[in-house]
VEXPANU-539311 format. One record per residue (C-alpha): residue number from 1; residue in one letter; x, y, z. Coordinates in pm, 1 decimal, decimal comma. Layout:
<pts>
pos/code/xx/yy/zz
NUM/A/X/Y/Z $
...
</pts>
This chain:
<pts>
pos/code/xx/yy/zz
1/M/-4847,7/-3989,8/1133,7 $
2/A/-4689,7/-3675,2/1264,7 $
3/K/-4724,2/-3393,4/1002,1 $
4/K/-4388,7/-3266,1/891,8 $
5/T/-4315,5/-2895,9/929,8 $
6/K/-4108,1/-2688,7/701,0 $
7/T/-3824,0/-2496,4/863,1 $
8/K/-3739,4/-2144,1/680,3 $
9/T/-3365,9/-2087,3/583,4 $
10/K/-3296,8/-1730,9/678,9 $
11/K/-3216,5/-1545,3/367,7 $
12/K/-2863,2/-1394,9/364,5 $
13/N/-2826,9/-1020,9/271,3 $
14/V/-2472,4/-1058,0/157,9 $
15/F/-2239,2/-1304,0/2,9 $
16/A/-1883,2/-1248,1/-31,5 $
17/G/-1589,8/-1490,0/-151,6 $
18/V/-1223,2/-1451,2/-181,0 $
19/G/-984,9/-1603,0/-421,5 $
20/I/-620,1/-1609,6/-488,0 $
21/S/-366,7/-1693,7/-733,7 $
22/K/16,9/-1700,0/-790,7 $
23/A/21,4/-1841,8/-1142,9 $
24/S/327,0/-1670,4/-1349,8 $
25/E/101,0/-1627,3/-1673,0 $
26/P/-95,2/-1302,9/-1568,2 $
27/F/-417,4/-1393,6/-1782,6 $
28/K/-429,9/-1713,9/-1579,3 $
29/A/-370,2/-1536,4/-1243,4 $
30/G/-648,9/-1305,5/-1291,4 $
31/K/-888,5/-1569,7/-1417,7 $
32/E/-800,0/-1802,0/-1136,6 $
33/A/-846,1/-1562,1/-848,2 $
34/V/-1194,8/-1423,6/-968,9 $
35/E/-1295,0/-1789,7/-1046,8 $
36/M/-1191,7/-1915,0/-679,3 $
37/A/-1392,0/-1614,4/-543,9 $
38/M/-1704,5/-1705,8/-748,6 $
39/E/-1682,1/-2045,0/-617,0 $
40/E/-1690,1/-1944,2/-273,8 $
41/I/-1996,0/-1736,7/-283,5 $
42/K/-2166,3/-2047,8/-458,3 $
43/K/-2068,0/-2282,8/-172,5 $
44/H/-2268,0/-2053,0/69,4 $
45/G/-2569,3/-2014,5/-140,5 $
46/G/-2482,8/-1724,1/-387,5 $
47/D/-2517,2/-1740,6/-748,5 $
48/K/-2398,7/-1423,1/-933,5 $
49/A/-2188,9/-1118,6/-850,9 $
50/T/-2299,6/-754,9/-769,9 $
51/F/-1950,7/-597,5/-766,7 $
52/G/-1570,4/-726,2/-758,0 $
53/L/-1228,1/-620,1/-641,8 $
54/V/-912,6/-727,2/-774,9 $
55/F/-555,4/-645,6/-605,5 $
56/C/-234,4/-778,2/-764,6 $
57/S/150,1/-749,3/-727,7 $
58/G/282,2/-451,8/-914,9 $
59/R/621,2/-601,5/-947,5 $
60/K/499,5/-932,3/-1104,7 $
61/Y/206,3/-837,8/-1288,9 $
62/G/245,0/-453,3/-1354,4 $
63/K/590,3/-485,4/-1546,2 $
64/D/426,2/-293,4/-1829,6 $
65/D/102,2/-207,9/-2000,4 $
66/K/111,8/-536,3/-2178,8 $
67/T/163,3/-760,1/-1880,6 $
68/I/-112,1/-594,9/-1678,0 $
69/Q/-361,9/-570,8/-1954,4 $
70/K/-351,4/-957,7/-1989,5 $
71/L/-409,6/-995,3/-1611,4 $
72/V/-701,4/-763,5/-1620,4 $
73/D/-835,7/-944,8/-1927,0 $
74/G/-833,7/-1279,1/-1732,9 $
75/A/-1013,9/-1112,7/-1443,1 $
76/H/-1281,3/-943,1/-1684,8 $
77/S/-1315,7/-1273,2/-1868,7 $
78/V/-1500,3/-1404,1/-1551,7 $
79/F/-1647,5/-1082,5/-1433,6 $
80/G/-1819,8/-1024,1/-1756,5 $
81/N/-2080,9/-747,2/-1714,4 $
82/T/-2029,1/-738,3/-1336,7 $
83/P/-1883,1/-397,6/-1239,2 $
84/W/-1527,4/-436,7/-1086,5 $
85/V/-1233,0/-227,8/-987,8 $
86/G/-887,2/-293,8/-847,6 $
87/C/-518,7/-170,2/-854,3 $
88/T/-152,0/-300,9/-845,2 $
89/T/-13,1/-320,2/-491,3 $
90/A/305,8/-317,1/-256,9 $
91/G/187,9/-641,7/-117,4 $
92/E/-163,5/-840,9/-117,4 $
93/I/-406,5/-888,5/193,6 $
94/S/-672,8/-1140,3/180,4 $
95/S/-846,7/-1416,6/374,9 $
96/Y/-534,7/-1619,5/288,2 $
97/G/-320,2/-1383,9/476,6 $
98/F/-23,5/-1152,8/372,4 $
99/T/109,8/-1249,5/24,5 $
100/E/360,8/-1112,2/-218,8 $
101/G/356,6/-1188,6/-588,8 $
102/S/-7,0/-1285,2/-587,2 $
103/C/-324,8/-1171,5/-744,7 $
104/V/-640,1/-1152,3/-486,3 $
105/A/-1000,0/-1098,8/-587,5 $
106/M/-1340,2/-1051,9/-376,9 $
107/V/-1676,9/-1120,3/-548,1 $
108/I/-1987,5/-979,2/-365,4 $
109/Q/-2360,2/-1044,1/-407,8 $
110/S/-2604,3/-853,5/-230,9 $
111/E/-2944,0/-719,6/-323,9 $
112/H/-2881,2/-443,8/-69,7 $
113/I/-2558,8/-299,8/-231,0 $
114/H/-2563,3/-74,9/-535,3 $
115/V/-2272,6/58,6/-702,9 $
116/G/-2175,8/316,6/-974,2 $
117/V/-1799,7/375,3/-1100,4 $
118/G/-1654,0/646,2/-1277,4 $
119/I/-1298,3/756,2/-1354,7 $
120/G/-1122,2/1090,2/-1332,1 $
121/N/-788,0/1169,9/-1527,5 $
122/D/-473,7/1365,8/-1484,4 $
123/T/-447,2/1345,2/-1097,1 $
124/N/-97,9/1483,6/-1173,2 $
125/K/-176,3/1807,9/-1284,7 $
126/K/-543,0/1843,8/-1197,4 $
127/P/-602,2/1624,8/-891,8 $
128/K/-922,3/1811,9/-790,7 $
129/K/-1084,6/1788,9/-1121,3 $
130/A/-998,9/1446,3/-1143,6 $
131/G/-1180,2/1369,8/-797,1 $
132/S/-1473,9/1590,3/-909,7 $
133/D/-1495,6/1400,7/-1261,1 $
134/A/-1486,3/1061,1/-1109,8 $
135/I/-1737,0/1119,1/-856,3 $
136/K/-1991,2/1276,9/-1077,5 $
137/Q/-1945,4/985,0/-1356,0 $
138/A/-1992,5/739,9/-1065,3 $
139/L/-2298,5/902,6/-947,2 $
140/N/-2452,6/914,8/-1274,9 $
141/N/-2388,3/535,9/-1322,0 $
142/I/-2535,9/418,5/-980,5 $
143/K/-2879,4/253,1/-1028,2 $
144/I/-3087,1/223,7/-677,6 $
145/D/-3406,5/71,2/-619,8 $
146/K/-3653,5/301,5/-587,0 $
147/Y/-3892,2/78,1/-379,3 $
148/V/-3701,9/-165,5/-153,7 $
149/E/-3430,6/60,4/-30,1 $
150/P/-3626,9/375,5/33,8 $
151/Y/-3883,5/148,6/239,5 $
152/I/-3602,8/-22,8/450,4 $
153/R/-3498,8/341,1/557,2 $
154/Y/-3880,2/429,6/592,4 $
155/L/-3895,0/122,9/859,2 $
156/A/-3585,9/245,1/1032,6 $
157/E/-3726,4/582,3/1091,7 $
158/K/-4012,5/414,7/1258,3 $
159/K/-3857,0/159,5/1470,2 $
160/L/-3511,1/278,6/1570,8 $
161/P/-3433,4/559,2/1805,4 $
162/I/-3269,8/895,7/1733,1 $
163/S/-2942,1/792,4/1883,9 $
164/E/-2942,2/496,8/1599,5 $
165/L/-3085,4/693,0/1308,4 $
166/I/-2821,0/997,8/1358,0 $
167/R/-2564,9/698,9/1275,6 $
168/M/-2703,9/581,0/974,5 $
169/R/-2482,6/653,3/639,3 $
170/P/-2665,1/506,6/362,5 $
171/Y/-2376,7/598,8/124,3 $
172/C/-1998,1/589,0/101,8 $
173/V/-1727,3/614,0/-167,1 $
174/L/-1470,1/364,4/-247,1 $
175/M/-1134,5/543,4/-409,8 $
176/L/-852,3/409,5/-557,1 $
177/T/-615,5/624,0/-744,3 $
178/N/-255,0/557,2/-890,4 $
179/G/-28,8/749,6/-630,1 $
180/F/316,4/867,5/-646,3 $
181/T/613,8/737,2/-832,6 $
182/T/964,6/914,8/-913,3 $
183/T/789,7/1131,4/-1155,0 $
184/R/486,0/1249,0/-976,8 $
185/R/332,9/1309,2/-627,9 $
186/G/-10,7/1140,6/-533,6 $
187/N/-203,2/1443,6/-448,3 $
188/E/-450,7/1251,1/-271,6 $
189/D/-578,7/1505,7/-34,0 $
190/D/-639,6/1734,1/-352,2 $
191/I/-841,4/1445,9/-514,9 $
192/V/-1047,4/1398,8/-213,0 $
193/E/-1123,7/1764,6/-176,1 $
194/G/-1259,1/1728,2/-553,1 $
195/I/-1483,8/1457,0/-429,5 $
196/I/-1607,1/1646,8/-116,2 $
197/D/-1681,1/1947,2/-354,0 $
198/V/-1950,8/1738,8/-515,4 $
199/I/-2075,9/1508,1/-224,1 $
200/G/-2015,7/1690,6/85,7 $
201/H/-1819,6/1612,4/408,7 $
202/R/-2094,6/1360,6/559,9 $
203/I/-1997,8/1073,0/319,7 $
204/P/-1732,3/847,6/414,0 $
205/I/-1437,0/816,7/156,4 $
206/I/-1231,4/527,2/189,3 $
207/G/-949,8/367,0/-18,4 $
208/S/-585,6/351,5/-118,4 $
209/S/-328,2/452,7/-360,2 $
210/A/-178,9/186,4/-587,1 $
211/G/137,5/44,9/-549,4 $
212/D/432,3/-133,1/-754,2 $
213/D/627,6/-326,9/-497,4 $
214/F/851,3/-18,8/-409,1 $
215/K/970,8/20,2/-754,8 $
216/L/797,2/365,2/-778,9 $
217/K/799,3/332,9/-1150,1 $
218/K/430,7/299,3/-1258,9 $
219/T/130,8/169,0/-1090,8 $
220/Y/-218,0/94,6/-1241,7 $
221/T/-581,2/103,4/-1146,4 $
222/F/-840,3/-104,2/-1316,9 $
223/W/-1205,6/-61,1/-1413,2 $
224/N/-1429,0/-309,2/-1599,2 $
225/G/-1149,0/-485,2/-1816,1 $
226/K/-942,5/-147,9/-1863,8 $
227/I/-612,5/-24,9/-1740,2 $
228/Y/-558,8/342,1/-1607,7 $
229/D/-242,2/562,9/-1537,5 $
230/N/-245,9/898,2/-1360,2 $
231/S/-609,0/851,3/-1273,9 $
232/V/-858,8/794,2/-993,3 $
233/V/-1133,9/536,7/-980,7 $
234/C/-1444,5/617,9/-755,0 $
235/V/-1712,0/381,0/-676,4 $
236/V/-2037,1/519,9/-508,0 $
237/I/-2175,6/254,2/-287,5 $
238/S/-2538,7/274,8/-162,4 $
239/S/-2641,5/19,3/125,0 $
240/N/-2860,2/-14,1/394,6 $
241/L/-2637,7/-273,5/576,7 $
242/K/-2451,4/-154,3/866,5 $
243/I/-2098,8/-36,7/782,2 $
244/A/-1813,1/72,1/988,4 $
245/Y/-1507,7/279,7/909,8 $
246/Q/-1177,9/289,9/1105,4 $
247/V/-819,5/409,2/1098,1 $
248/K/-545,9/299,6/1323,1 $
249/H/-171,1/339,1/1387,7 $
250/G/97,5/231,0/1628,3 $
251/Y/230,9/542,3/1762,1 $
252/I/194,2/728,4/2092,3 $
253/P/229,9/1126,4/2116,8 $
254/T/509,1/1267,3/2306,8 $
255/E/522,6/1605,9/2485,1 $
256/K/716,9/1778,6/2218,5 $
257/S/497,9/1973,1/1992,2 $
258/M/508,2/2273,7/1744,4 $
259/F/244,7/2517,5/1647,6 $
260/V/211,7/2587,0/1263,9 $
261/N/219,8/2955,3/1237,7 $
262/K/250,8/2945,8/837,2 $
263/A/141,6/2686,8/591,5 $
264/K/-19,9/2623,4/263,1 $
265/D/-125,8/2297,2/140,0 $
266/Y/140,1/2041,8/154,9 $
267/I/424,6/2282,0/283,6 $
268/V/483,7/2416,9/608,0 $
269/Y/692,1/2738,4/643,8 $
270/E/699,1/2828,1/994,4 $
271/L/692,2/2652,6/1319,1 $
272/D/671,4/2813,7/1671,4 $
273/K/753,6/3157,8/1481,7 $
274/K/1061,6/3002,0/1343,0 $
275/T/1167,6/2887,1/985,5 $
276/A/1017,8/2543,6/980,4 $
277/F/1315,3/2316,7/928,5 $
278/D/1516,8/2514,9/1169,5 $
279/R/1264,6/2455,7/1442,1 $
280/Y/1201,1/2108,3/1368,1 $
281/A/1572,6/2024,3/1398,0 $
282/E/1570,8/2189,7/1720,7 $
283/V/1278,0/1986,9/1841,4 $
284/L/1411,5/1665,5/1745,7 $
285/K/1759,6/1755,1/1863,1 $
286/K/1904,4/1689,4/1549,9 $
287/K/2151,8/1854,2/1306,9 $
288/K/1981,1/1957,9/976,3 $
289/E/2250,1/1752,7/802,2 $
290/E/2112,7/1432,9/974,6 $
291/I/1785,1/1498,3/860,6 $
292/W/1837,1/1622,7/509,5 $
293/P/2210,7/1553,1/394,2 $
294/T/2340,0/1811,3/173,9 $
295/S/2506,4/1536,9/-27,1 $
296/M/2160,0/1415,1/-96,2 $
297/K/2070,4/1572,1/-432,5 $
298/L/1700,8/1698,8/-446,4 $
299/Q/1519,3/1506,1/-745,1 $
300/Q/1156,7/1566,8/-859,8 $
301/L/1032,8/1395,2/-538,1 $
302/G/1348,0/1389,4/-299,8 $
303/P/1561,3/1116,2/-172,0 $
304/I/1249,1/888,8/-53,4 $
305/S/1210,2/776,0/-399,2 $
306/S/1574,3/692,0/-458,5 $
307/A/1577,3/498,3/-148,7 $
308/F/1275,2/292,4/-235,4 $
309/M/1413,6/217,6/-566,4 $
310/A/1732,9/92,2/-412,3 $
311/F/1518,7/-107,5/-165,2 $
312/A/1354,5/-267,1/-445,9 $
313/R/1662,7/-373,7/-627,1 $
314/K/1800,9/-521,7/-331,9 $
315/I/1598,9/-601,4/-41,9 $
316/D/1866,4/-635,5/239,4 $
317/I/2011,1/-305,1/188,4 $
318/D/1992,9/-38,7/489,2 $
319/V/1748,4/193,7/366,2 $
320/M/1742,4/418,8/637,5 $
321/K/2117,9/498,7/578,9 $
322/L/2020,7/593,7/232,2 $
323/S/1745,6/851,2/357,9 $
324/P/1716,9/975,8/712,4 $
325/I/1384,0/1098,6/633,8 $
326/I/1252,3/737,7/622,5 $
327/E/1404,2/657,3/958,8 $
328/I/1222,1/964,6/1105,0 $
329/N/887,6/885,8/941,6 $
330/C/920,6/539,9/1081,2 $
331/N/1034,5/603,2/1447,8 $
332/M/920,9/955,0/1522,5 $
333/P/684,2/1090,3/1271,4 $
334/L/480,1/1398,9/1318,5 $
335/A/99,6/1386,9/1391,3 $
336/L/-171,3/1638,6/1376,8 $
337/C/-457,0/1617,1/1660,4 $
338/E/-748,0/1683,0/1463,4 $
339/Y/-1084,1/1599,4/1564,6 $
340/K/-1252,6/1335,0/1322,3 $
341/P/-1525,4/1111,5/1389,6 $
342/Y/-1357,2/805,3/1290,9 $
343/L/-1028,6/916,2/1481,4 $
344/K/-1232,3/998,0/1795,4 $
345/G/-980,4/1263,1/1878,5 $
346/R/-653,4/1061,8/1781,3 $
347/F/-355,6/1166,3/1603,0 $
348/W/-317,9/1182,6/1240,9 $
349/I/11,3/1115,7/1132,1 $
350/K/168,7/1335,4/852,8 $
351/G/427,1/1188,0/652,7 $
352/L/759,7/1401,4/577,4 $
353/D/824,5/1419,3/211,2 $
354/S/1133,5/1648,1/155,9 $
355/I/1303,5/1989,9/248,9 $
356/V/1223,9/2263,7/29,8 $
357/E/1509,6/2548,2/-35,7 $
358/K/1675,2/2403,2/289,3 $
359/K/1399,4/2588,1/483,9 $
360/Y/1076,8/2456,3/461,7 $
361/I/923,5/2114,2/523,7 $
362/R/701,8/1952,2/238,2 $
363/F/455,1/1675,5/371,2 $
364/T/269,7/1387,1/204,5 $
365/E/-46,4/1520,7/325,7 $
366/K/-174,2/1882,4/381,9 $
367/V/-94,4/2033,9/712,9 $
368/P/-343,3/2318,0/815,8 $
369/Q/-202,9/2647,5/924,2 $
370/G/-324,3/2727,3/1276,8 $
371/T/-270,1/2374,5/1397,4 $
372/A/-20,9/2182,2/1618,2 $
373/L/208,4/1907,6/1513,4 $
374/Y/324,1/1652,8/1779,6 $
375/V/634,2/1431,3/1784,9 $
376/M/526,4/1074,2/1806,2 $
377/K/715,5/780,0/1955,5 $
378/T/679,7/443,6/1782,3 $
379/S/538,1/130,7/1957,4 $
380/K/630,7/-202,5/1790,1 $
381/E/343,4/-368,7/1970,4 $
382/K/87,1/-98,4/1870,3 $
383/S/212,1/-103,6/1522,2 $
384/L/195,2/-475,1/1510,8 $
385/K/-188,4/-476,3/1628,9 $
386/A/-293,3/-172,8/1409,4 $
387/A/-470,8/-365,9/1155,0 $
388/Q/-625,2/-619,9/1403,3 $
389/E/-758,1/-320,4/1629,6 $
390/S/-881,5/-153,8/1331,4 $
391/V/-1091,7/-422,9/1222,4 $
392/K/-1194,4/-519,6/1578,9 $
393/E/-1332,8/-160,7/1612,6 $
394/G/-1535,3/-228,2/1284,7 $
395/L/-1672,1/-549,1/1417,2 $
396/K/-1804,7/-420,1/1732,5 $
397/E/-1970,0/-131,5/1550,8 $
398/V/-2156,5/-342,0/1300,5 $
399/G/-2264,9/-598,2/1559,0 $
400/R/-2282,6/-979,5/1523,4 $
401/G/-2251,9/-1107,1/1158,6 $
402/A/-1993,8/-928,1/957,2 $
403/A/-2036,5/-986,9/574,0 $
404/F/-1687,1/-868,3/477,0 $
405/A/-1414,8/-640,3/520,9 $
406/L/-1167,1/-426,0/307,5 $
407/V/-838,7/-344,2/473,5 $
408/F/-566,1/-95,4/316,6 $
409/D/-218,7/-102,3/511,8 $
410/C/66,3/132,0/458,5 $
411/A/356,9/-5,9/242,0 $
412/L/598,7/187,9/445,7 $
413/H/422,9/26,6/778,5 $
414/R/509,7/-306,4/600,5 $
415/W/867,9/-223,0/549,7 $
416/F/864,5/-92,6/931,3 $
417/L/743,8/-431,6/1032,6 $
418/G/946,5/-641,3/832,5 $
419/K/927,6/-1023,4/892,6 $
420/H/654,4/-935,8/1137,5 $
421/A/402,8/-818,9/872,3 $
422/K/283,6/-1155,8/810,2 $
423/H/212,6/-1183,5/1201,2 $
424/S/30,8/-839,5/1186,5 $
425/I/-206,3/-984,7/920,2 $
426/D/-261,6/-1302,9/1093,6 $
427/L/-358,8/-1112,1/1404,6 $
428/M/-617,8/-932,4/1198,0 $
429/K/-761,0/-1263,3/1035,5 $
430/A/-786,8/-1403,7/1383,5 $
431/A/-1000,3/-1091,2/1500,4 $
432/L/-1215,8/-1149,0/1176,7 $
433/K/-1238,2/-1508,7/1235,1 $
434/D/-1418,2/-1644,9/906,1 $
435/V/-1509,8/-1279,4/762,5 $
436/P/-1401,5/-1276,2/413,5 $
437/V/-1137,8/-991,8/366,3 $
438/I/-945,8/-838,2/91,7 $
439/G/-704,5/-560,9/84,3 $
440/M/-344,1/-443,9/12,0 $
441/Y/-23,0/-238,2/128,5 $
442/S/-58,7/88,7/-41,8 $
443/Y/128,4/388,8/-125,6 $
444/G/-141,9/610,5/65,9 $
445/E/-422,9/487,9/295,0 $
446/I/-743,4/705,5/247,2 $
447/L/-1014,6/769,2/511,0 $
448/D/-1159,0/1119,6/415,6 $
449/G/-805,4/1219,9/351,9 $
450/K/-466,0/1057,5/294,6 $
451/H/-310,1/883,1/594,1 $
452/T/59,8/761,4/644,3 $
453/L/170,7/442,6/850,0 $
454/S/-164,7/362,0/917,6 $
455/V/-431,1/98,8/841,4 $
456/A/-778,9/216,2/695,2 $
457/S/-1056,7/-44,8/707,5 $
458/M/-1428,8/-75,9/611,6 $
459/V/-1613,5/-348,7/785,1 $
460/V/-1958,3/-451,9/615,7 $
461/G/-2230,3/-599,3/831,8 $
462/E/-2483,6/-890,5/729,9 $
463/K/-2750,1/-698,0/900,0 $
464/L/-2956,0/-428,5/765,0 $
465/V/-2961,6/-100,1/956,8 $
466/V/-3309,0/-215,4/1066,6 $
467/S/-3266,8/-605,6/1111,4 $
468/E/-3653,3/-639,7/1192,5 $
469/V/-3712,7/-565,0/827,7 $
470/N/-3899,9/-861,4/652,4 $
471/Q/-3641,3/-985,9/383,5 $
472/K/-3922,0/-1042,2/142,7 $
473/V/-4003,6/-654,7/120,6 $
</pts>
């Protein structure tokens, strides 16, 4: 009689599951989404959660503190002691496509992912301190295996060529902040600077600003069953898995450019040795009144907020007529050609916020003095494929066998694509195939700084940085 041989089943490094709910009752929605995600990992051999994410509609579930707390309570009733974070959105993205009025959740289980979470408060008045406080707390909370993880890196040092070792990044930061409303600015670049002051420039920082479906009234972030406003949540992630980070947008540079002679933080004072607004109008060949109508009263944050509030109240109004800056941001934004490893020398979109004292230009991101701003032109095709291209690059970098992906797309990008936004996410899903994905439309996409009209993504591989490591170590 032939002797039976046992076949070894390869142990997975990561289990990830995604759930969704559109339940009207917020507690039920949070609970259902997380339960579904938990069931997904169990189907594939997982049995518990290491970390969790929850994103939900700001309009439907973030009406007020009481309503959103119910949803968070529902999610937390399933997560229990598992660390998890999340926020409200301007549209949800998941393995189920682009949805509105929903709650989506991801549950991750891995022996090779360790997390520490922290909170920083008062992002409106003290954004740098908030970023610094959040990352310090997250670093204090992370618990790393002092034997297995260092041993894997030791094996990588022994087996991999320098060309591979130099690409190893065993740490990253996931950042979720409350972002802007009609009563405050997002200050994302300041928050990122506060984080960098603690951890340096080499650690990738990815994430987004919360949304509320264009109401611009109040957004929420979550951490372990509690809701936060005017705060930033930071998650320090330690892992020996291959992880890729990308940012993409759908714009092409034109030959029109302006040199930034004088700028500080978010305000540009001089372009090509002329008052910034004067020179900007010249380059665009527009009257200043066409860019910033004098009839438009400057409120705390300018007309963009007023336009989006009107847009939220009545979806079919012509927002562009209410605020020409929205049209300019969508069709001919300015971009900085600044080298970053993940940008590979490409252009970084800088969103126009408002005109200050009828002379200077304020941006939603910081613009360094001594740089050049290029006028970009839109490409509907490239814009439609931005999310797809972002994850495709990530998949290529991690190699075969991606475990899951996070995607943060711009709320303004969603509005710009209109009815084609769903198709954009379908294209992204097609590129990912069966890889679990979760994400959101946000009020600011983060990848080492704030981006506008862009898609930031993080693709986590199934393989360890050195795939030859025996899984039993």
